[in-house]
Structure formats: structure tokens, C-alpha cells
TORKE-995135 format. One record per residue (C-alpha): z, x, y; residue number from 0. Coordinates in steps of 0.05 Angstrom, whole numbers, plus 32768, in hexadecimal, padded with zeros to 4 digits. Last residue first. Layout:
+------+------+------+-----+
!    z !    x !    y ! num !
+------+------+------+-----+
!    Z !    X !    Y ! NUM !
...
+------+------+------+-----+
END
This chain:
+------+------+------+-----+
!    z !    x !    y ! num !
+------+------+------+-----+
! 85E5 ! 7CDF ! 998E ! 378 !
! 861C ! 7CCD ! 99BE ! 377 !
! 8656 ! 7CF6 ! 99D8 ! 376 !
! 8694 ! 7CD0 ! 99EC ! 375 !
! 86CE ! 7CFD ! 9A01 ! 374 !
! 86BB ! 7D05 ! 9A4A ! 373 !
! 86E4 ! 7CCA ! 9A63 ! 372 !
! 8725 ! 7CEA ! 9A4B ! 371 !
! 875A ! 7CB4 ! 9A59 ! 370 !
! 879B ! 7CCF ! 9A76 ! 369 !
! 87D8 ! 7CA2 ! 9A6F ! 368 !
! 87F9 ! 7C9B ! 9AB3 ! 367 !
! 8837 ! 7CB0 ! 9AD9 ! 366 !
! 8825 ! 7CB4 ! 9B22 ! 365 !
! 886E ! 7CBA ! 9B34 ! 364 !
! 8893 ! 7C84 ! 9B5B ! 363 !
! 88B6 ! 7C7F ! 9B9E ! 362 !
! 8897 ! 7CC1 ! 9BB4 ! 361 !
! 8881 ! 7CA2 ! 9BF7 ! 360 !
! 883E ! 7CC5 ! 9BF0 ! 359 !
! 8837 ! 7CAD ! 9BA8 ! 358 !
! 8849 ! 7C65 ! 9BB8 ! 357 !
! 8817 ! 7C63 ! 9BF2 ! 356 !
! 87DF ! 7C84 ! 9BC9 ! 355 !
! 87EA ! 7C53 ! 9B8F ! 354 !
! 87E8 ! 7C18 ! 9BC0 ! 353 !
! 87A8 ! 7C31 ! 9BE0 ! 352 !
! 8787 ! 7C3A ! 9B9D ! 351 !
! 879B ! 7BF4 ! 9B88 ! 350 !
! 8780 ! 7BD9 ! 9BCA ! 349 !
! 873D ! 7BFC ! 9BBE ! 348 !
! 8736 ! 7BDC ! 9B79 ! 347 !
! 8746 ! 7B98 ! 9B97 ! 346 !
! 8710 ! 7BA2 ! 9BCC ! 345 !
! 86DD ! 7BB8 ! 9B97 ! 344 !
! 86EE ! 7B7B ! 9B6E ! 343 !
! 86E7 ! 7B4E ! 9BAB ! 342 !
! 86A3 ! 7B6D ! 9BB9 ! 341 !
! 868F ! 7B5D ! 9B72 ! 340 !
! 86A7 ! 7B14 ! 9B74 ! 339 !
! 8688 ! 7B03 ! 9BB7 ! 338 !
! 86B6 ! 7B07 ! 9BF3 ! 337 !
! 86CB ! 7ACE ! 9C21 ! 336 !
! 870A ! 7AF2 ! 9C38 ! 335 !
! 8740 ! 7AC3 ! 9C21 ! 334 !
! 8719 ! 7AA0 ! 9BEA ! 333 !
! 8700 ! 7ADF ! 9BC8 ! 332 !
! 8743 ! 7B01 ! 9BD0 ! 331 !
! 8766 ! 7AC7 ! 9BAF ! 330 !
! 8735 ! 7AC7 ! 9B74 ! 329 !
! 8743 ! 7B11 ! 9B67 ! 328 !
! 878E ! 7B08 ! 9B6B ! 327 !
! 878B ! 7ACD ! 9B3C ! 326 !
! 8762 ! 7AF6 ! 9B0A ! 325 !
! 8719 ! 7AF2 ! 9AF4 ! 324 !
! 8709 ! 7B38 ! 9B0C ! 323 !
! 8734 ! 7B73 ! 9B22 ! 322 !
! 876C ! 7B5B ! 9AF4 ! 321 !
! 8765 ! 7B93 ! 9AC0 ! 320 !
! 8734 ! 7BC7 ! 9AD9 ! 319 !
! 876A ! 7BFE ! 9AD4 ! 318 !
! 8763 ! 7C2C ! 9B0F ! 317 !
! 8741 ! 7C70 ! 9B15 ! 316 !
! 8750 ! 7C9B ! 9B51 ! 315 !
! 872A ! 7CD0 ! 9B78 ! 314 !
! 8747 ! 7CF6 ! 9BB3 ! 313 !
! 8704 ! 7D06 ! 9BD1 ! 312 !
! 86EC ! 7D4F ! 9BD5 ! 311 !
! 86A2 ! 7D3F ! 9BD9 ! 310 !
! 8698 ! 7D61 ! 9B95 ! 309 !
! 86D2 ! 7D38 ! 9B7A ! 308 !
! 86AE ! 7CF8 ! 9B8D ! 307 !
! 866F ! 7D10 ! 9B69 ! 306 !
! 8696 ! 7D21 ! 9B2B ! 305 !
! 86B9 ! 7CDD ! 9B2B ! 304 !
! 8679 ! 7CB6 ! 9B38 ! 303 !
! 8653 ! 7CDB ! 9B01 ! 302 !
! 8688 ! 7CCF ! 9ACD ! 301 !
! 8690 ! 7C86 ! 9AE1 ! 300 !
! 8644 ! 7C7A ! 9ADC ! 299 !
! 8640 ! 7C9A ! 9A98 ! 298 !
! 867B ! 7C74 ! 9A7D ! 297 !
! 865F ! 7C33 ! 9A98 ! 296 !
! 861B ! 7C37 ! 9A76 ! 295 !
! 860A ! 7BEF ! 9A88 ! 294 !
! 85CC ! 7BDB ! 9A60 ! 293 !
! 85F4 ! 7BB4 ! 9A2C ! 292 !
! 8618 ! 7B8B ! 9A62 ! 291 !
! 85D9 ! 7B7C ! 9A8A ! 290 !
! 85B6 ! 7B65 ! 9A4B ! 289 !
! 85F0 ! 7B37 ! 9A3B ! 288 !
! 85EB ! 7B17 ! 9A80 ! 287 !
! 85A1 ! 7B0B ! 9A78 ! 286 !
! 85AB ! 7AEB ! 9A34 ! 285 !
! 85E3 ! 7ABF ! 9A50 ! 284 !
! 8616 ! 7AA5 ! 9A20 ! 283 !
! 8644 ! 7ADF ! 9A31 ! 282 !
! 8658 ! 7B21 ! 9A12 ! 281 !
! 869A ! 7B41 ! 9A21 ! 280 !
! 8694 ! 7B8B ! 9A11 ! 279 !
! 86D2 ! 7BA7 ! 99F0 ! 278 !
! 8707 ! 7BDB ! 99FE ! 277 !
! 8704 ! 7BDD ! 9A4A ! 276 !
! 872A ! 7C1C ! 9A5A ! 275 !
! 86E7 ! 7C40 ! 9A61 ! 274 !
! 86DF ! 7C18 ! 9AA3 ! 273 !
! 8714 ! 7C3D ! 9ACA ! 272 !
! 8704 ! 7C16 ! 9B09 ! 271 !
! 86F3 ! 7C46 ! 9B41 ! 270 !
! 871A ! 7C5A ! 9B7E ! 269 !
! 8706 ! 7C88 ! 9BB7 ! 268 !
! 8737 ! 7CAA ! 9BE6 ! 267 !
! 8727 ! 7CD0 ! 9C27 ! 266 !
! 86F6 ! 7CA2 ! 9C48 ! 265 !
! 86E4 ! 7CB2 ! 9C90 ! 264 !
! 869E ! 7C96 ! 9C92 ! 263 !
! 8672 ! 7CD2 ! 9C81 ! 262 !
! 8694 ! 7CDE ! 9C3E ! 261 !
! 8692 ! 7C94 ! 9C2D ! 260 !
! 8647 ! 7C91 ! 9C3B ! 259 !
! 863D ! 7CCD ! 9C0E ! 258 !
! 8662 ! 7CA7 ! 9BD7 ! 257 !
! 8634 ! 7C6B ! 9BE3 ! 256 !
! 85F5 ! 7C96 ! 9BDD ! 255 !
! 860F ! 7CB7 ! 9B9D ! 254 !
! 861B ! 7C73 ! 9B7E ! 253 !
! 85D4 ! 7C5C ! 9B8E ! 252 !
! 85B6 ! 7C9C ! 9B73 ! 251 !
! 85DF ! 7C96 ! 9B33 ! 250 !
! 85C8 ! 7C4F ! 9B27 ! 249 !
! 857F ! 7C5E ! 9B35 ! 248 !
! 857F ! 7C9B ! 9B08 ! 247 !
! 859F ! 7C75 ! 9ACF ! 246 !
! 856C ! 7C3D ! 9AD5 ! 245 !
! 8533 ! 7C71 ! 9AD3 ! 244 !
! 8550 ! 7C8F ! 9A94 ! 243 !
! 8559 ! 7C4B ! 9A74 ! 242 !
! 8511 ! 7C35 ! 9A80 ! 241 !
! 850C ! 7BEB ! 9A93 ! 240 !
! 84F5 ! 7BC4 ! 9A56 ! 239 !
! 851A ! 7B84 ! 9A66 ! 238 !
! 8536 ! 7B87 ! 9AAC ! 237 !
! 857D ! 7BA2 ! 9AB5 ! 236 !
! 8566 ! 7BDD ! 9AE0 ! 235 !
! 853E ! 7BB0 ! 9B0E ! 234 !
! 857E ! 7B96 ! 9B2F ! 233 !
! 858D ! 7BD9 ! 9B50 ! 232 !
! 85B7 ! 7BC3 ! 9B8C ! 231 !
! 85E6 ! 7BED ! 9BB7 ! 230 !
! 861B ! 7BC4 ! 9BD9 ! 229 !
! 8644 ! 7BD9 ! 9C16 ! 228 !
! 8684 ! 7BC1 ! 9C37 ! 227 !
! 86AA ! 7BDB ! 9C74 ! 226 !
! 86EE ! 7BDD ! 9C95 ! 225 !
! 8713 ! 7BAB ! 9C69 ! 224 !
! 875E ! 7BAA ! 9C79 ! 223 !
! 878D ! 7BC7 ! 9C45 ! 222 !
! 87BD ! 7BE3 ! 9C79 ! 221 !
! 87A8 ! 7C2B ! 9C6E ! 220 !
! 875F ! 7C19 ! 9C7B ! 219 !
! 872D ! 7BFA ! 9C4A ! 218 !
! 86E7 ! 7C0B ! 9C32 ! 217 !
! 86C6 ! 7BDD ! 9C00 ! 216 !
! 868C ! 7BF4 ! 9BD5 ! 215 !
! 8663 ! 7BCC ! 9BA4 ! 214 !
! 8634 ! 7BEB ! 9B71 ! 213 !
! 85FC ! 7BC1 ! 9B55 ! 212 !
! 85D3 ! 7BAC ! 9B17 ! 211 !
! 85FC ! 7BC6 ! 9ADC ! 210 !
! 863D ! 7BC2 ! 9B02 ! 209 !
! 866E ! 7BF1 ! 9B25 ! 208 !
! 86A2 ! 7BD7 ! 9B56 ! 207 !
! 86B8 ! 7C0F ! 9B85 ! 206 !
! 86F4 ! 7C15 ! 9BB4 ! 205 !
! 86F3 ! 7C42 ! 9BF1 ! 204 !
! 8734 ! 7C56 ! 9C14 ! 203 !
! 8738 ! 7C6D ! 9C5C ! 202 !
! 875E ! 7CA6 ! 9C7C ! 201 !
! 8728 ! 7CDB ! 9C79 ! 200 !
! 8733 ! 7D21 ! 9C5D ! 199 !
! 86F6 ! 7D29 ! 9C31 ! 198 !
! 86EE ! 7D73 ! 9C23 ! 197 !
! 86A5 ! 7D87 ! 9C19 ! 196 !
! 8669 ! 7D8E ! 9BEB ! 195 !
! 868A ! 7DB3 ! 9BB1 ! 194 !
! 8655 ! 7DD2 ! 9B84 ! 193 !
! 866B ! 7E18 ! 9B71 ! 192 !
! 86B7 ! 7E11 ! 9B6D ! 191 !
! 86AD ! 7DC9 ! 9B57 ! 190 !
! 868C ! 7DE1 ! 9B17 ! 189 !
! 86C3 ! 7E13 ! 9B08 ! 188 !
! 86F8 ! 7DDD ! 9B11 ! 187 !
! 86D0 ! 7DAB ! 9AE7 ! 186 !
! 86CC ! 7DDA ! 9AAA ! 185 !
! 8682 ! 7DDC ! 9A95 ! 184 !
! 8667 ! 7DB2 ! 9A5C ! 183 !
! 8623 ! 7DD0 ! 9A4A ! 182 !
! 85EA ! 7DA3 ! 9A34 ! 181 !
! 85B3 ! 7DCD ! 9A15 ! 180 !
! 856D ! 7DAF ! 9A10 ! 179 !
! 8535 ! 7DBA ! 99DE ! 178 !
! 84F0 ! 7DA0 ! 99EF ! 177 !
! 84BC ! 7D75 ! 99CB ! 176 !
! 84D2 ! 7D35 ! 99EF ! 175 !
! 851B ! 7D3D ! 99DC ! 174 !
! 8540 ! 7D6B ! 99AD ! 173 !
! 858A ! 7D72 ! 99BD ! 172 !
! 85BC ! 7DAB ! 99BE ! 171 !
! 8604 ! 7D9C ! 99D4 ! 170 !
! 8635 ! 7DD0 ! 99EC ! 169 !
! 867E ! 7DCE ! 9A01 ! 168 !
! 869A ! 7E04 ! 9A2F ! 167 !
! 86DA ! 7E2D ! 9A2B ! 166 !
! 86FE ! 7E55 ! 9A60 ! 165 !
! 872B ! 7E93 ! 9A67 ! 164 !
! 8715 ! 7EBA ! 9A2A ! 163 !
! 8701 ! 7EF6 ! 9A55 ! 162 !
! 86BB ! 7EEF ! 9A39 ! 161 !
! 86BE ! 7EA5 ! 9A4B ! 160 !
! 86D0 ! 7EB6 ! 9A93 ! 159 !
! 8694 ! 7EE4 ! 9A9A ! 158 !
! 8664 ! 7EB2 ! 9A7A ! 157 !
! 867E ! 7E79 ! 9AA7 ! 156 !
! 8677 ! 7EA6 ! 9AE5 ! 155 !
! 862E ! 7EB3 ! 9AD4 ! 154 !
! 8624 ! 7E69 ! 9AC5 ! 153 !
! 863D ! 7E54 ! 9B0A ! 152 !
! 8612 ! 7E88 ! 9B2D ! 151 !
! 85D5 ! 7E6F ! 9B04 ! 150 !
! 85DE ! 7E24 ! 9B10 ! 149 !
! 85B5 ! 7E20 ! 9B50 ! 148 !
! 857B ! 7E43 ! 9B2F ! 147 !
! 8572 ! 7E0C ! 9AFC ! 146 !
! 857E ! 7E20 ! 9AB4 ! 145 !
! 8550 ! 7E3F ! 9A80 ! 144 !
! 856E ! 7E5D ! 9A40 ! 143 !
! 854C ! 7E8A ! 9A0E ! 142 !
! 8562 ! 7E7F ! 99C7 ! 141 !
! 857C ! 7EAC ! 998E ! 140 !
! 8596 ! 7E8C ! 994E ! 139 !
! 85D2 ! 7EB3 ! 9935 ! 138 !
! 85E7 ! 7EC7 ! 98EE ! 137 !
! 8622 ! 7EAC ! 98C6 ! 136 !
! 85F8 ! 7E9F ! 9887 ! 135 !
! 85F7 ! 7E53 ! 9883 ! 134 !
! 861B ! 7E47 ! 98C5 ! 133 !
! 85E3 ! 7E5D ! 98F4 ! 132 !
! 860B ! 7E69 ! 9934 ! 131 !
! 85E4 ! 7E5D ! 9973 ! 130 !
! 85D8 ! 7E94 ! 99A6 ! 129 !
! 85C3 ! 7E85 ! 99EE ! 128 !
! 85A0 ! 7EB3 ! 9A20 ! 127 !
! 8587 ! 7EA7 ! 9A67 ! 126 !
! 85C7 ! 7E9E ! 9A8F ! 125 !
! 85E9 ! 7ECF ! 9A60 ! 124 !
! 860A ! 7ECF ! 9A1C ! 123 !
! 8615 ! 7E84 ! 9A19 ! 122 !
! 8630 ! 7E7B ! 99D2 ! 121 !
! 8626 ! 7E3D ! 99A9 ! 120 !
! 8650 ! 7E42 ! 9969 ! 119 !
! 8695 ! 7E5B ! 997D ! 118 !
! 8695 ! 7E48 ! 99C6 ! 117 !
! 86B5 ! 7E67 ! 9A03 ! 116 !
! 86BE ! 7EAE ! 99E9 ! 115 !
! 86E0 ! 7E96 ! 99A9 ! 114 !
! 8727 ! 7E90 ! 99C5 ! 113 !
! 870D ! 7E62 ! 99FC ! 112 !
! 86F2 ! 7E32 ! 99C7 ! 111 !
! 86BF ! 7DFE ! 99DD ! 110 !
! 86A6 ! 7DC7 ! 99AF ! 109 !
! 8662 ! 7DCD ! 998C ! 108 !
! 862F ! 7D95 ! 9988 ! 107 !
! 85EB ! 7D99 ! 9967 ! 106 !
! 85B2 ! 7D66 ! 9968 ! 105 !
! 857E ! 7D45 ! 993C ! 104 !
! 8567 ! 7D01 ! 9953 ! 103 !
! 856F ! 7CBD ! 9932 ! 102 !
! 85B8 ! 7CB5 ! 9922 ! 101 !
! 85BC ! 7C72 ! 98FD ! 100 !
! 85FB ! 7C47 ! 98FC !  99 !
! 85F8 ! 7C0D ! 98CB !  98 !
! 863D ! 7C1A ! 98AC !  97 !
! 8659 ! 7C18 ! 98F2 !  96 !
! 864C ! 7BCC ! 98F6 !  95 !
! 8644 ! 7BB7 ! 993E !  94 !
! 8674 ! 7B94 ! 996D !  93 !
! 865F ! 7BBF ! 99A8 !  92 !
! 86A3 ! 7BE2 ! 99AC !  91 !
! 86A0 ! 7BEB ! 9960 !  90 !
! 8660 ! 7C12 ! 9968 !  89 !
! 867E ! 7C3C ! 99A0 !  88 !
! 86BA ! 7C4C ! 9975 !  87 !
! 868B ! 7C60 ! 993C !  86 !
! 8663 ! 7C8D ! 996A !  85 !
! 86A2 ! 7CAE ! 9984 !  84 !
! 86BB ! 7CBB ! 993E !  83 !
! 8678 ! 7CD9 ! 992B !  82 !
! 8679 ! 7D09 ! 9966 !  81 !
! 86C0 ! 7D1E ! 9956 !  80 !
! 86AF ! 7D2A ! 990C !  79 !
! 8671 ! 7D52 ! 991D !  78 !
! 8698 ! 7D7E ! 994D !  77 !
! 86CD ! 7D8E ! 9918 !  76 !
! 8697 ! 7D9D ! 98E5 !  75 !
! 8671 ! 7DCB ! 9915 !  74 !
! 86B1 ! 7DF2 ! 9922 !  73 !
! 86C3 ! 7DF7 ! 98D8 !  72 !
! 867F ! 7E0E ! 98C0 !  71 !
! 864B ! 7DDD ! 98A5 !  70 !
! 8640 ! 7DB7 ! 9863 !  69 !
! 8681 ! 7DC9 ! 983F !  68 !
! 86A5 ! 7DC3 ! 9880 !  67 !
! 868C ! 7D7B ! 9885 !  66 !
! 86AA ! 7D69 ! 9841 !  65 !
! 86EE ! 7D86 ! 9853 !  64 !
! 86EB ! 7D64 ! 9897 !  63 !
! 86DF ! 7D20 ! 9879 !  62 !
! 8719 ! 7D28 ! 9848 !  61 !
! 8747 ! 7D3D ! 9881 !  60 !
! 8733 ! 7D02 ! 98AD !  59 !
! 8742 ! 7CCC ! 987A !  58 !
! 870A ! 7CA1 ! 985E !  57 !
! 870E ! 7C5B ! 987D !  56 !
! 86C9 ! 7C42 ! 986A !  55 !
! 86B2 ! 7C44 ! 98B3 !  54 !
! 86CA ! 7C8C ! 98B8 !  53 !
! 86A3 ! 7C9F ! 987A !  52 !
! 8664 ! 7C7D ! 9893 !  51 !
! 8669 ! 7C9E ! 98D7 !  50 !
! 8673 ! 7CE1 ! 98B3 !  49 !
! 8632 ! 7CDB ! 988D !  48 !
! 860C ! 7CCF ! 98CF !  47 !
! 862F ! 7D0A ! 98F0 !  46 !
! 861F ! 7D39 ! 98B6 !  45 !
! 85D7 ! 7D20 ! 98B8 !  44 !
! 85D2 ! 7D33 ! 9901 !  43 !
! 85F1 ! 7D77 ! 98F4 !  42 !
! 85C1 ! 7D84 ! 98BB !  41 !
! 8586 ! 7D70 ! 98E6 !  40 !
! 859D ! 7D9E ! 991F !  39 !
! 85A9 ! 7DD8 ! 98F0 !  38 !
! 8564 ! 7DD2 ! 98D2 !  37 !
! 8544 ! 7DCE ! 9917 !  36 !
! 856A ! 7E0C ! 992E !  35 !
! 8554 ! 7E32 ! 98F0 !  34 !
! 850B ! 7E1D ! 98FC !  33 !
! 850D ! 7E33 ! 9945 !  32 !
! 852E ! 7E76 ! 9934 !  31 !
! 84F7 ! 7E83 ! 9901 !  30 !
! 84C1 ! 7E70 ! 9934 !  29 !
! 84DD ! 7EA5 ! 9963 !  28 !
! 8501 ! 7EAC ! 99A6 !  27 !
! 8517 ! 7E63 ! 99A5 !  26 !
! 8512 ! 7E43 ! 99EA !  25 !
! 854C ! 7E1A ! 9A06 !  24 !
! 854B ! 7DEF ! 9A44 !  23 !
! 8587 ! 7DE3 ! 9A72 !  22 !
! 85B8 ! 7DAA ! 9A80 !  21 !
! 85F9 ! 7DA8 ! 9AA6 !  20 !
! 8635 ! 7D80 ! 9A8E !  19 !
! 8676 ! 7D7B ! 9AB5 !  18 !
! 86BA ! 7D85 ! 9A94 !  17 !
! 8703 ! 7D73 ! 9A9B !  16 !
! 86FF ! 7D2E ! 9ABA !  15 !
! 8741 ! 7D09 ! 9AB4 !  14 !
! 8772 ! 7D32 ! 9ADE !  13 !
! 8744 ! 7D30 ! 9B1B !  12 !
! 873D ! 7CE5 ! 9B10 !  11 !
! 8785 ! 7CD9 ! 9B24 !  10 !
! 8795 ! 7C9C ! 9AF9 !   9 !
! 87AE ! 7C58 ! 9B10 !   8 !
! 87C6 ! 7C20 ! 9AE3 !   7 !
! 8809 ! 7C42 ! 9AD6 !   6 !
! 881A ! 7C32 ! 9B1F !   5 !
! 8817 ! 7BE8 ! 9B0D !   4 !
! 87E9 ! 7BB2 ! 9B28 !   3 !
! 87E9 ! 7B6C ! 9B08 !   2 !
! 87F4 ! 7B4C ! 9B4C !   1 !
! 8814 ! 7B08 ! 9B51 !   0 !
+------+------+------+-----+
END
């Protein structure tokens, strides 16, 4: 008996609101640099203190009152949300939130369309950023450096923000002796400038994402398997393998499979909504546990959804419940001689096909609870 319900499927275009692009920042003076560093350290310490208060059960209003005494209201609100996300991630990993340490200084400021896009971190032009210094209300001036391909997008973003039509989140981090600005751009504006095509094929592609491989199964409108593909990156789970390199390998493999779908008549792609998994299930295997802890599932899902939307796929997220270790999963493995990961990808594709069929026939609405997969910043 299938565990599938229509409420298990989410249209990914309604889930992803923003896409992050990264640029470098250069203070125009040594004074601006020192003020930015002080603000970043104070923000980091505010987040650390807030994680302790949340872990001890202090109510939100009391926390915000204390934070607003240290920073301004917008910084305080951002610090609280970052700390809450860190505590939730700590609990997800069965760790003690009272032991959380935030190592690097950073700054986060949420977007506000009524405040010219962002109250505290203001993109004035493609090459100029101002950061609010909360202690005296002045501004820190920084030169910005973005890739050439992003400049038309940023120009339009600045114009729309001045008209109070859009907002953008900002995150400033210090890494490797440089300062980086992470801008969260509205997805619709991003796709306007970076869409790769309009996928209009009649096939459905289901993905199973893992720490060491990505499995793809393509099916037709009758649920028959048309093609299967597996992209391996087993070295990424090895002890000591660089995380940044592992990330690049995983994303490259996923991008290659999405391009394969686009050139092979796929119109709908389906991913498991992995952020719905509330807790990591550790095993008795040391290697298996290392694979679990090294699997940045949220990051991979975000990238996959954005890339799929760039190709113009109808992109769906399905609840991962029952796609592994279920009677339906075991039956598919036996019937078609599939390995467990390919069977999971096949089951994911079938759920997407069923959701599409029901929606087209208008026999049931696509009534789902939206899960914001972008709401988990990390320090």
C-alpha cells in the first residue's frame, strides 16, 4: 500500500524565494575597516549569547529586548533568527546547544522593501555598499566587486529597491583574509537574467540525493522506466577530504544530470524534500555515520531546485517518507531488479507523475504546507 498523498508534494517554485550571489567587499579606509570588524565581532557575540538564551528557554521578547540594547532593531531581529536556526541545527544533530561556539565574525541583515531593499546593508550601486554602524547611526562605506555576468541583474535590483518594490537579504563574512558579501536576490529577478531554457518534454525525472552519489530515473507518462543514470563522488566522504571541494563535486554532478534531463525530453523533475527529515539517523557504522554528517542536504536541494528552475523544468519536492525502507520500495527493487538508491529515485519520479496527473485532471488541489528551505543560515 502506497504512503503517497497529494499533501506530500510541493511545487518548488513556491518554496524557493531567493538565490544567493557572492561578491567581494573592500573598505575605502582603515577606519571603515576597523568599524566593520567591530560590528562583525559584536554581531557574532550577540548570536552566541542568543543561542544560550534560547537553549535555556528564555522567551523571545526578552531576548530581543536585550539584543536591541546591543545593536539596532534590524540587526537584533536578524541575530535572533540566525541563533534560532543554529540551535535547531544543533538539536537536529543531537548536540547540546549550550556548547555552541560561533567562531568567525559575521553580519546578517534581513531585507526590507520599505527601507530601500535593506535597512542595514544597502547596495547603492553595483560597486558601492553602505553598512549601518548602529552605535552612532553613521554608515560604513565599502567598494563592491561582483562578477561581470551579475552586473545587469544588480543594476535592476538597485533600481527596484529604490522604488521600494523588492527586498534583498545580506550577509557579510570574513574568510581567508578577504571580506565577502552574500546577497539574496529574489528568484524571479534572478531567473529573468539567467534562465537557460524552457523544458517542455513529456517525461518525468526523479532524483535520489546522497552523500556519495546522485541517482536519476526518467519515466514516461505511464510510469515506465525510460532511462537511469548515476553520478558518483565517493571520494567526498573520505576522511579529511576538503568540504569546499566536496561541495563543488556534488553540485557539478547534479548540474550534469539536470542538463541530461533537459536534452532528453524531460519536462518535470522531482526531488525528495530532504529538509523535512527532522533528525539524522546514525548507524553502527563509522563510515556510514561520516557519510551522514558530511551530507549537506539543504545545500544540495537548494542548488538543484534553482538549477532546475533555470532550465524551465516544472520542479516538485516530495516528502521522503516511504521512499526507502518501505514495502513499496522493497517491491520495486524486487520487481525491476533495482538497487536501493535507483528504486528511491524511481519512487520519487512516480510520486511526481501522480501529482502531475491529479493536478491536470483537477481532481484534487495541490494543497501543501510550504517549507522555506532558505531559512537556515549558518555561522
